C-alpha positions as CSV (number, residue, x, y, z in Angstrom):
1,X,27.2,-0.4,-10.5
2,X,25.0,2.2,-12.1
3,X,21.4,2.3,-11.2
4,X,20.4,4.7,-13.9
5,X,17.8,2.2,-15.1
6,X,15.9,2.8,-11.9
7,X,15.8,6.5,-12.7
8,X,14.6,5.8,-16.2
9,X,11.9,3.5,-14.9
10,X,10.7,6.0,-12.4
11,X,10.5,8.7,-15.1
12,X,8.5,6.4,-17.3
13,X,6.1,5.5,-14.4
14,X,5.7,9.2,-13.6
15,X,4.7,9.9,-17.2
16,X,2.2,7.1,-17.1
17,X,0.7,8.4,-13.8
18,X,0.4,11.9,-15.3
19,X,-1.4,10.6,-18.3
20,X,-3.7,8.4,-16.2
21,X,-4.5,11.4,-14.1
22,X,-5.2,13.6,-17.1
23,X,-7.6,11.0,-18.5
24,X,-9.5,10.8,-15.1
25,X,-9.5,14.5,-14.3
26,X,-7.1,14.2,-11.4
27,X,-3.7,15.7,-10.3
28,X,-0.5,13.6,-10.3
29,X,0.5,15.1,-7.0
30,X,-2.5,13.3,-5.4
31,X,-1.0,9.9,-6.2
32,X,1.4,8.2,-3.7
33,X,3.9,5.9,-5.3
34,X,5.0,3.0,-3.0
35,X,8.2,1.4,-4.3
36,X,7.9,-2.3,-3.5
37,X,11.4,-3.5,-2.6
38,X,10.8,-7.3,-2.3
39,X,14.1,-9.0,-3.2
40,X,15.8,-5.5,-3.7
41,X,18.9,-4.8,-1.7
42,X,19.7,-1.6,0.3
43,X,22.1,-0.1,-2.3
44,X,19.4,-0.2,-5.0
45,X,16.8,1.1,-2.5
46,X,19.0,4.0,-1.6
47,X,19.6,4.8,-5.2
48,X,15.8,4.9,-5.8
49,X,15.4,7.3,-2.8
50,X,18.1,9.5,-4.4
51,X,15.9,9.5,-7.5
52,X,12.8,10.6,-5.6
53,X,11.2,7.6,-4.0
54,X,9.6,8.7,-0.8
55,X,7.8,5.6,0.3
56,X,9.0,2.0,0.2
57,X,6.9,-1.1,0.8
58,X,8.0,-4.5,2.0
59,X,6.1,-7.7,2.0
60,X,8.0,-9.5,4.7
61,X,8.8,-8.5,8.3
62,X,12.2,-10.1,8.2
63,X,13.2,-8.0,5.2
64,X,12.2,-4.8,7.0
65,X,14.3,-5.8,10.0
66,X,17.3,-6.8,7.8
67,X,17.4,-3.7,5.6
68,X,16.1,-1.0,8.0
69,X,19.4,0.3,9.3
70,X,21.0,0.2,5.8
71,X,18.5,2.4,4.1
72,X,18.4,6.2,4.1
73,X,16.5,7.7,6.9
74,X,14.5,10.1,4.7
75,X,11.9,7.5,3.5
76,X,8.7,6.1,4.9
77,X,8.4,2.4,5.4
78,X,5.1,0.6,4.7
79,X,4.3,-3.1,5.5
80,X,2.2,-4.2,2.5
81,X,2.3,-8.0,2.8
82,X,0.2,-10.3,5.0
83,X,1.1,-9.7,8.6
84,X,0.9,-12.3,11.3
85,X,0.1,-11.1,14.8
86,X,3.2,-12.6,16.4
87,X,5.4,-10.5,14.1
88,X,3.8,-7.1,14.7
89,X,6.3,-6.4,17.6
90,X,9.2,-6.5,15.2
91,X,8.1,-3.7,12.9
92,X,5.8,-1.5,14.9
93,X,8.7,0.9,15.8
94,X,9.8,1.0,12.1
95,X,6.8,1.3,9.8
96,X,4.5,4.3,9.3
97,X,1.7,2.4,7.6
98,X,0.4,-1.2,7.5
99,X,-1.7,-1.9,4.3
100,X,-2.8,-5.4,5.0
101,X,-5.0,-5.3,8.2
102,X,-7.6,-8.1,7.7
103,X,-8.9,-8.8,11.2
104,X,-9.8,-7.1,14.4
105,X,-7.3,-9.3,16.2
106,X,-4.4,-8.0,14.0
107,X,-5.6,-4.4,14.5
108,X,-5.7,-4.9,18.2
109,X,-2.2,-6.3,18.3
110,X,-0.9,-3.4,16.3
111,X,-2.6,-0.9,18.6
112,X,-1.3,-2.7,21.7
113,X,2.3,-2.9,20.5
114,X,2.3,0.7,19.0
115,X,1.0,2.0,22.3
116,X,4.1,0.6,24.1
117,X,6.3,2.6,21.8
118,X,4.1,5.8,22.2
119,X,3.2,5.6,18.5
120,X,0.0,5.7,16.5
121,X,0.2,3.5,13.3
122,X,-1.8,4.3,10.2
123,X,-3.5,1.2,8.8
124,X,-5.4,0.3,5.7
125,X,-8.1,-2.4,5.8
126,X,-7.5,-5.0,3.1
127,X,-10.7,-6.0,1.3
128,X,-11.0,-9.1,-0.9
129,X,-13.5,-7.7,-3.4
130,X,-13.0,-10.5,-5.9
131,X,-13.5,-13.2,-3.1
132,X,-10.4,-15.1,-4.1
133,X,-9.9,-18.0,-1.8
134,X,-6.1,-17.7,-2.0
135,X,-6.1,-14.0,-1.1
136,X,-6.2,-12.5,2.3
137,X,-8.6,-9.7,3.1
138,X,-12.0,-9.2,4.6
139,X,-15.3,-9.4,2.7
140,X,-17.2,-6.3,1.7
141,X,-20.0,-7.2,4.1
142,X,-17.5,-7.5,7.0
143,X,-16.1,-4.0,6.5
144,X,-18.6,-2.0,8.6
145,X,-18.0,-4.4,11.6
146,X,-14.2,-4.2,11.5
147,X,-14.3,-0.4,11.1
148,X,-16.5,-0.2,14.2
149,X,-14.1,-2.2,16.3
150,X,-10.9,-0.7,15.0
151,X,-12.2,2.8,15.5
152,X,-12.1,2.2,19.2
153,X,-8.4,1.3,19.3
154,X,-6.2,4.1,20.7
155,X,-2.9,3.5,18.8
156,X,-4.1,2.8,15.3
157,X,-5.8,5.1,12.8
158,X,-7.6,3.7,9.8
159,X,-6.5,5.8,6.8
160,X,-8.3,3.9,4.0
161,X,-8.6,0.6,2.1
162,X,-6.3,-1.7,0.2
163,X,-6.9,-4.2,-2.6
164,X,-4.8,-6.8,-4.2
165,X,-6.5,-7.4,-7.5
166,X,-6.6,-10.7,-9.3
167,X,-3.7,-11.4,-11.7
168,X,-4.8,-11.1,-15.3
169,X,-2.9,-11.2,-18.6
170,X,-5.1,-8.4,-19.7
171,X,-5.3,-5.7,-17.0
172,X,-8.6,-4.4,-18.6
173,X,-10.3,-7.5,-17.2
174,X,-9.8,-6.3,-13.6
175,X,-11.1,-2.8,-14.3
176,X,-14.5,-3.7,-12.8
177,X,-12.8,-4.9,-9.6
178,X,-11.0,-1.6,-9.2
179,X,-14.3,0.3,-10.0
180,X,-16.2,-1.7,-7.3
181,X,-13.4,-1.0,-4.8
182,X,-13.7,2.7,-5.4
183,X,-17.5,2.5,-4.8
184,X,-16.8,0.8,-1.5
185,X,-14.2,3.4,-0.6
186,X,-16.6,6.3,-1.5
187,X,-19.5,4.9,0.4
188,X,-17.3,4.3,3.5
189,X,-16.3,8.0,3.4
190,X,-19.9,8.8,4.2
191,X,-19.9,6.7,7.4
192,X,-19.3,8.4,10.7
193,X,-16.7,6.3,12.5
194,X,-14.4,7.9,15.0
195,X,-10.7,7.5,14.2
196,X,-11.4,6.5,10.6
197,X,-10.5,8.6,7.6
198,X,-10.9,7.4,4.0
199,X,-7.8,9.1,2.7
200,X,-6.0,6.4,0.8
201,X,-7.2,3.8,-1.7
202,X,-4.2,1.5,-2.2
203,X,-4.7,-0.6,-5.4
204,X,-2.7,-1.2,-8.5
205,X,0.7,-2.8,-9.1
206,X,3.2,-2.9,-11.9
207,X,0.9,-4.5,-14.4
208,X,-2.3,-2.6,-13.8
209,X,-1.5,0.6,-11.9
210,X,-2.6,2.8,-14.8
211,X,-6.1,1.3,-14.8
212,X,-6.2,1.4,-11.0
213,X,-5.5,5.2,-11.1
214,X,-8.1,5.7,-13.8
215,X,-10.6,4.0,-11.6
216,X,-9.7,6.0,-8.4
217,X,-6.6,4.6,-6.7
218,X,-4.5,7.3,-5.1
219,X,-1.8,4.9,-3.8
220,X,-0.1,2.4,-6.1
221,X,2.4,-0.3,-5.2
222,X,5.1,-0.8,-7.9
223,X,8.0,-3.1,-7.7
224,X,9.2,-4.7,-11.0
225,X,8.1,-1.6,-12.9
226,X,10.7,0.4,-10.9
227,X,13.5,-2.2,-10.3
228,X,13.3,-4.3,-13.4
229,X,16.5,-3.9,-15.3
230,X,15.9,-2.5,-18.8
231,X,17.3,-4.4,-21.7
232,X,17.6,-2.2,-24.8
């Protein structure tokens, strides 16, 4: 089967990223694209890697375990979905970053398990800016406290923040949420926590990544935009 549609989709996304960066005075090379491979099998994933994908993101631990040995080695794995503490042990030797850290307890489990593998895992703190009851993530007011605790853990490094924005038919309606998240990100940069570097702001998905980039995201998580089969 030909996966040329993946190549075409990636080219279109790259153009959109370039245009969003031009509008916001940024450089496209500063944007990290995470290809979200939920429901995508290893053959398609490998094709996307051949077409230039360097980072893949999985929502489920069992999918990382199932696909890991079938996917090309020259790619970085990110866990982007909600992570239960009892499943950390299954992926801590496989992933390079965990986007969805939303508690001190989870961060400690990651640090403990990573230490047993002589690894240091990069993590992002998930913030629920919109205070959606159905979404995971800490509140804005809880961020300083969790950073203080996680900064003391030897085998994790906080590399930034992550947001899952509310779903909206019109992506423009979530622009204020992205803007507020960028303000939080910038203010946290000025805080002096050991072991904390505000390098990545992970926000924006297939339907709203252009607006997320315009408002300051430098890491976007795109699944259907890459792997959705084009129908001309």
